[in-house]
ChimeraX commands (.cxc) that place a marker at each C-alpha (Angstrom):
marker #1 position 9.96,33.95,-8.36 radius 0.5
marker #1 position 10.57,32.41,-4.93 radius 0.5
marker #1 position 8.37,33.20,-1.95 radius 0.5
marker #1 position 10.88,35.66,-0.43 radius 0.5
marker #1 position 10.97,37.80,-3.57 radius 0.5
marker #1 position 7.17,37.63,-3.84 radius 0.5
marker #1 position 6.67,38.91,-0.34 radius 0.5
marker #1 position 9.25,41.65,-0.90 radius 0.5
marker #1 position 7.62,42.73,-4.21 radius 0.5
marker #1 position 4.13,42.86,-2.66 radius 0.5
marker #1 position 5.07,44.69,0.54 radius 0.5
marker #1 position 7.63,47.15,-0.79 radius 0.5
marker #1 position 5.60,48.92,-3.46 radius 0.5
marker #1 position 6.75,50.07,-6.87 radius 0.5
marker #1 position 10.33,51.32,-6.90 radius 0.5
marker #1 position 10.87,54.94,-8.07 radius 0.5
marker #1 position 14.20,55.95,-9.59 radius 0.5
marker #1 position 14.94,59.64,-9.85 radius 0.5
marker #1 position 17.43,60.79,-12.49 radius 0.5
marker #1 position 18.61,64.36,-12.23 radius 0.5
marker #1 position 20.08,65.91,-15.33 radius 0.5
marker #1 position 20.04,62.78,-17.52 radius 0.5
marker #1 position 22.75,62.47,-20.07 radius 0.5
marker #1 position 22.08,62.90,-23.81 radius 0.5
marker #1 position 21.26,59.18,-23.97 radius 0.5
marker #1 position 19.02,58.19,-21.12 radius 0.5
marker #1 position 18.79,54.36,-20.84 radius 0.5
marker #1 position 15.74,53.12,-18.87 radius 0.5
marker #1 position 15.33,49.46,-17.98 radius 0.5
marker #1 position 12.48,47.39,-16.82 radius 0.5
marker #1 position 12.59,46.25,-13.17 radius 0.5
marker #1 position 13.71,42.65,-12.48 radius 0.5
marker #1 position 10.15,41.94,-11.30 radius 0.5
marker #1 position 6.97,43.81,-11.85 radius 0.5
marker #1 position 6.86,47.56,-12.31 radius 0.5
marker #1 position 9.09,50.59,-12.00 radius 0.5
marker #1 position 8.70,54.38,-12.11 radius 0.5
marker #1 position 11.31,56.83,-13.44 radius 0.5
marker #1 position 11.36,60.53,-12.58 radius 0.5
marker #1 position 13.51,62.49,-15.06 radius 0.5
marker #1 position 14.38,66.09,-14.28 radius 0.5
marker #1 position 15.59,67.53,-17.59 radius 0.5
marker #1 position 18.25,70.19,-18.00 radius 0.5
marker #1 position 18.89,69.50,-21.68 radius 0.5
marker #1 position 17.70,67.41,-24.68 radius 0.5
marker #1 position 17.67,63.62,-24.24 radius 0.5
marker #1 position 17.20,60.47,-26.32 radius 0.5
marker #1 position 15.42,57.78,-24.33 radius 0.5
marker #1 position 16.10,54.08,-24.79 radius 0.5
marker #1 position 14.22,51.20,-23.15 radius 0.5
marker #1 position 15.51,47.72,-22.37 radius 0.5
marker #1 position 14.83,44.67,-20.30 radius 0.5
marker #1 position 11.87,42.71,-19.28 radius 0.5
marker #1 position 11.17,39.24,-17.86 radius 0.5
marker #1 position 9.74,36.59,-20.09 radius 0.5
marker #1 position 6.13,35.57,-19.17 radius 0.5
marker #1 position 5.52,38.59,-17.03 radius 0.5
marker #1 position 3.53,41.73,-17.70 radius 0.5
marker #1 position 5.87,44.59,-16.81 radius 0.5
marker #1 position 5.24,48.31,-16.89 radius 0.5
marker #1 position 7.38,51.42,-16.65 radius 0.5
marker #1 position 5.87,54.80,-15.79 radius 0.5
marker #1 position 8.09,57.68,-16.94 radius 0.5
marker #1 position 7.57,61.14,-15.46 radius 0.5
marker #1 position 9.48,63.85,-17.29 radius 0.5
marker #1 position 9.79,67.28,-15.66 radius 0.5
marker #1 position 11.27,70.29,-17.41 radius 0.5
marker #1 position 13.78,72.53,-15.62 radius 0.5
marker #1 position 12.73,76.02,-14.54 radius 0.5
marker #1 position 14.22,77.33,-17.76 radius 0.5
marker #1 position 12.30,74.71,-19.87 radius 0.5
marker #1 position 13.17,74.13,-23.50 radius 0.5
marker #1 position 14.47,70.53,-23.36 radius 0.5
marker #1 position 13.31,68.10,-26.08 radius 0.5
marker #1 position 12.86,64.34,-25.73 radius 0.5
marker #1 position 13.29,61.77,-28.41 radius 0.5
marker #1 position 11.43,58.45,-27.86 radius 0.5
marker #1 position 12.82,55.11,-29.14 radius 0.5
marker #1 position 11.54,53.87,-32.52 radius 0.5
marker #1 position 10.92,50.32,-31.20 radius 0.5
marker #1 position 7.96,51.30,-28.99 radius 0.5
marker #1 position 4.48,50.61,-30.51 radius 0.5
marker #1 position 2.44,53.67,-29.34 radius 0.5
marker #1 position -1.29,53.64,-28.82 radius 0.5
marker #1 position -2.97,55.30,-31.78 radius 0.5
marker #1 position 0.50,55.67,-33.35 radius 0.5
marker #1 position 1.13,58.80,-31.31 radius 0.5
marker #1 position 4.33,59.57,-29.47 radius 0.5
marker #1 position 3.70,61.33,-26.14 radius 0.5
marker #1 position 3.98,65.10,-26.52 radius 0.5
marker #1 position 6.60,66.38,-24.12 radius 0.5
marker #1 position 5.78,69.95,-23.18 radius 0.5
marker #1 position 8.90,72.06,-23.21 radius 0.5
marker #1 position 7.52,74.91,-21.03 radius 0.5
marker #1 position 9.24,75.69,-17.71 radius 0.5
marker #1 position 8.49,73.08,-14.98 radius 0.5
marker #1 position 6.01,71.20,-17.32 radius 0.5
marker #1 position 5.40,67.59,-16.44 radius 0.5
marker #1 position 4.66,64.80,-18.94 radius 0.5
marker #1 position 3.82,61.13,-18.18 radius 0.5
marker #1 position 4.15,58.03,-20.39 radius 0.5
marker #1 position 3.59,54.33,-19.63 radius 0.5
marker #1 position 5.58,51.61,-21.37 radius 0.5
marker #1 position 4.77,47.90,-21.15 radius 0.5
marker #1 position 6.19,44.57,-22.25 radius 0.5
marker #1 position 4.62,41.13,-22.14 radius 0.5
marker #1 position 7.42,39.15,-23.81 radius 0.5
marker #1 position 10.61,40.01,-21.98 radius 0.5
marker #1 position 11.26,43.12,-24.07 radius 0.5
marker #1 position 10.88,41.69,-27.57 radius 0.5
marker #1 position 8.07,44.26,-28.05 radius 0.5
marker #1 position 7.31,47.40,-26.09 radius 0.5
marker #1 position 3.91,49.15,-26.04 radius 0.5
marker #1 position 3.35,52.71,-24.89 radius 0.5
marker #1 position 0.80,55.39,-24.32 radius 0.5
marker #1 position 0.73,58.94,-23.11 radius 0.5
marker #1 position -0.48,59.62,-19.56 radius 0.5
marker #1 position -0.56,57.27,-16.55 radius 0.5
marker link #1:1,2 radius 0.2
marker link #1:2,3 radius 0.2
marker link #1:3,4 radius 0.2
marker link #1:4,5 radius 0.2
marker link #1:5,6 radius 0.2
marker link #1:6,7 radius 0.2
marker link #1:7,8 radius 0.2
marker link #1:8,9 radius 0.2
marker link #1:9,10 radius 0.2
marker link #1:10,11 radius 0.2
marker link #1:11,12 radius 0.2
marker link #1:12,13 radius 0.2
marker link #1:13,14 radius 0.2
marker link #1:14,15 radius 0.2
marker link #1:15,16 radius 0.2
marker link #1:16,17 radius 0.2
marker link #1:17,18 radius 0.2
marker link #1:18,19 radius 0.2
marker link #1:19,20 radius 0.2
marker link #1:20,21 radius 0.2
marker link #1:21,22 radius 0.2
marker link #1:22,23 radius 0.2
marker link #1:23,24 radius 0.2
marker link #1:24,25 radius 0.2
marker link #1:25,26 radius 0.2
marker link #1:26,27 radius 0.2
marker link #1:27,28 radius 0.2
marker link #1:28,29 radius 0.2
marker link #1:29,30 radius 0.2
marker link #1:30,31 radius 0.2
marker link #1:31,32 radius 0.2
marker link #1:32,33 radius 0.2
marker link #1:33,34 radius 0.2
marker link #1:34,35 radius 0.2
marker link #1:35,36 radius 0.2
marker link #1:36,37 radius 0.2
marker link #1:37,38 radius 0.2
marker link #1:38,39 radius 0.2
marker link #1:39,40 radius 0.2
marker link #1:40,41 radius 0.2
marker link #1:41,42 radius 0.2
marker link #1:42,43 radius 0.2
marker link #1:43,44 radius 0.2
marker link #1:44,45 radius 0.2
marker link #1:45,46 radius 0.2
marker link #1:46,47 radius 0.2
marker link #1:47,48 radius 0.2
marker link #1:48,49 radius 0.2
marker link #1:49,50 radius 0.2
marker link #1:50,51 radius 0.2
marker link #1:51,52 radius 0.2
marker link #1:52,53 radius 0.2
marker link #1:53,54 radius 0.2
marker link #1:54,55 radius 0.2
marker link #1:55,56 radius 0.2
marker link #1:56,57 radius 0.2
marker link #1:57,58 radius 0.2
marker link #1:58,59 radius 0.2
marker link #1:59,60 radius 0.2
marker link #1:60,61 radius 0.2
marker link #1:61,62 radius 0.2
marker link #1:62,63 radius 0.2
marker link #1:63,64 radius 0.2
marker link #1:64,65 radius 0.2
marker link #1:65,66 radius 0.2
marker link #1:66,67 radius 0.2
marker link #1:67,68 radius 0.2
marker link #1:68,69 radius 0.2
marker link #1:69,70 radius 0.2
marker link #1:70,71 radius 0.2
marker link #1:71,72 radius 0.2
marker link #1:72,73 radius 0.2
marker link #1:73,74 radius 0.2
marker link #1:74,75 radius 0.2
marker link #1:75,76 radius 0.2
marker link #1:76,77 radius 0.2
marker link #1:77,78 radius 0.2
marker link #1:78,79 radius 0.2
marker link #1:79,80 radius 0.2
marker link #1:80,81 radius 0.2
marker link #1:81,82 radius 0.2
marker link #1:82,83 radius 0.2
marker link #1:83,84 radius 0.2
marker link #1:84,85 radius 0.2
marker link #1:85,86 radius 0.2
marker link #1:86,87 radius 0.2
marker link #1:87,88 radius 0.2
marker link #1:88,89 radius 0.2
marker link #1:89,90 radius 0.2
marker link #1:90,91 radius 0.2
marker link #1:91,92 radius 0.2
marker link #1:92,93 radius 0.2
marker link #1:93,94 radius 0.2
marker link #1:94,95 radius 0.2
marker link #1:95,96 radius 0.2
marker link #1:96,97 radius 0.2
marker link #1:97,98 radius 0.2
marker link #1:98,99 radius 0.2
marker link #1:99,100 radius 0.2
marker link #1:100,101 radius 0.2
marker link #1:101,102 radius 0.2
marker link #1:102,103 radius 0.2
marker link #1:103,104 radius 0.2
marker link #1:104,105 radius 0.2
marker link #1:105,106 radius 0.2
marker link #1:106,107 radius 0.2
marker link #1:107,108 radius 0.2
marker link #1:108,109 radius 0.2
marker link #1:109,110 radius 0.2
marker link #1:110,111 radius 0.2
marker link #1:111,112 radius 0.2
marker link #1:112,113 radius 0.2
marker link #1:113,114 radius 0.2
marker link #1:114,115 radius 0.2
marker link #1:115,116 radius 0.2
marker link #1:116,117 radius 0.2
marker link #1:117,118 radius 0.2
view
């Protein structure tokens, strides 16, 4: 990373991407550098996929999932994430419920690790 990108990454904070009404297949990708946060506002069931990552960098993705006022949406996590304690995060389907999950890669996306919470 050159000095300009380093200064920008340090002073600008972690980018937050909001996705309203994600499609059935919701593709989330790691940031080009460092960390990223996704805010997903559900209106229906989704299958999440994760991609990307820079080699020789620790990168994390925080995913905030919020149910619609009607609730009821279900989330399917990708099979290629190694979850802490082998537990997928439980996504509460009650109206307006919020769920957090953190996903990390250390090897450019060859392996992803995840845990519930933030």
